[in-house]
N, C-alpha and C positions, 0 to 999 in steps of 0.2 A: 509547510507542514515541519514540525520540529522531527529531529532524528531521536529514534529509541534508544535506550541505554545500550542494547546490542550492537547497533550501527555504530554508535559513539566509540564503543571499545574496539571495534574492528579499525576504524579510522585512527585511532590512537597508535594501533600496531603498523599500520600500513601507510597511512599518511594520505597522499592524493593519488595513489594508483587506482586502477580501475577496479571497481567494485560491483559486480554484478548482484542485484537483488531481484530474485523471481517474484512476480506479480501476475494477477489477472484482473481483465475488466469484462465485463458483460453487458452487451446491447440486448435488451429484452424487451421484443415490441408484440403488439397484436394488432395487426392491420397497420393503420397510420398512428397509433398511439404507442408512445415509449415509456418504459417504468425508469424513472429517476430518483436519485436520493438526495435529501438536503443534508448539507453537512450541519452537524450539531453546532449550535450556537451562531448561526448565521443564516442569511438568506440565499447562500449559493446553492445551486442544484448541478448535480453531474450524474455521469454512469456509475453504476455500481461497480465495486472493485475493492482489491486489498492486496496484499503483499504477505509472503510466507513468513513465519516466524521459526526462529530456531527453538528447537525442543531441548531442554538440559536433560541429561541422564538417558537419552534415547540410545538404544543398542542396536 
């Protein structure tokens, strides 16, 4: 997965130091069935998830 412009700008400033990127993954099931999401443009399936994005101008 390519890095966002936001992450690239932080990396440019801190180099290879530890960078914490909050995120979440959900396992949604009903009995023995699981909800999966297919990655756009491929045949890969996986759990639902995402990461937090920085908001500009938040106060």
